[in-house]
C-alpha positions as CSV (number, residue, x, y, z in Angstrom):
1,X,128.8,114.4,117.8
2,X,127.6,117.8,119.0
3,X,129.5,120.9,119.9
4,X,128.8,122.2,123.4
5,X,130.3,124.7,125.7
6,X,132.3,121.7,127.0
7,X,133.7,120.9,123.6
8,X,132.7,118.2,121.1
9,X,130.9,115.3,122.7
10,X,128.8,112.3,121.6
11,X,125.1,113.1,121.3
12,X,124.4,109.9,123.3
13,X,126.2,107.0,125.0
14,X,125.5,103.3,124.9
15,X,127.0,101.4,127.9
16,X,126.7,97.6,127.7
17,X,127.6,94.9,130.3
18,X,130.6,92.7,129.6
19,X,128.2,89.8,129.2
20,X,124.6,90.6,128.7
21,X,122.2,88.4,130.7
22,X,118.9,90.2,130.6
23,X,117.2,92.0,127.7
24,X,116.5,95.3,129.3
25,X,117.2,98.9,128.2
26,X,117.5,101.8,130.6
27,X,117.1,105.2,128.8
28,X,117.6,108.6,130.2
29,X,117.0,111.1,127.3
30,X,116.7,114.3,129.4
31,X,119.6,113.8,131.7
32,X,122.2,115.7,129.7
33,X,123.9,118.8,131.0
34,X,125.8,119.8,127.8
35,X,123.8,121.7,125.2
36,X,124.7,122.4,121.6
37,X,125.9,125.9,121.2
38,X,123.4,126.5,118.4
39,X,120.6,125.5,120.7
40,X,121.7,127.9,123.4
41,X,122.0,130.7,120.9
42,X,118.5,130.1,119.5
43,X,116.5,129.5,122.7
44,X,114.5,132.1,124.6
45,X,114.8,130.1,127.8
46,X,116.9,131.3,130.6
47,X,119.7,129.1,132.0
48,X,117.5,128.3,135.0
49,X,114.6,127.3,132.8
50,X,116.8,125.0,130.8
51,X,118.1,123.4,134.0
52,X,114.6,122.9,135.3
53,X,113.7,120.9,132.1
54,X,116.5,118.3,132.8
55,X,116.1,115.0,134.5
56,X,119.1,116.0,136.6
57,X,121.4,113.2,137.7
58,X,119.3,110.3,136.3
59,X,122.3,109.3,134.3
60,X,124.3,109.0,137.5
61,X,121.5,106.9,139.1
62,X,121.7,104.5,136.1
63,X,125.5,104.1,136.3
64,X,125.1,100.8,138.2
65,X,122.8,99.3,135.6
66,X,125.5,97.7,133.3
67,X,126.8,95.7,136.2
68,X,123.3,94.1,136.6
69,X,123.7,92.4,133.2
70,X,126.7,90.4,134.6
71,X,124.7,88.4,137.1
């Protein structure tokens, strides 16, 4: 768990299909939009620079992936 401006949230999330069919992992390590408060306090980057370093919306692109394991 990490503490962000949005509150305390898990550092990562694992979403699995109801019934795994294929051995494949989709990973999106830079797609977060919540940053630990300690990180924001320590960084020299502007808010815009931090946002440019994200893989924005990749997590949303991957939302359909768990359903693929049910085929």
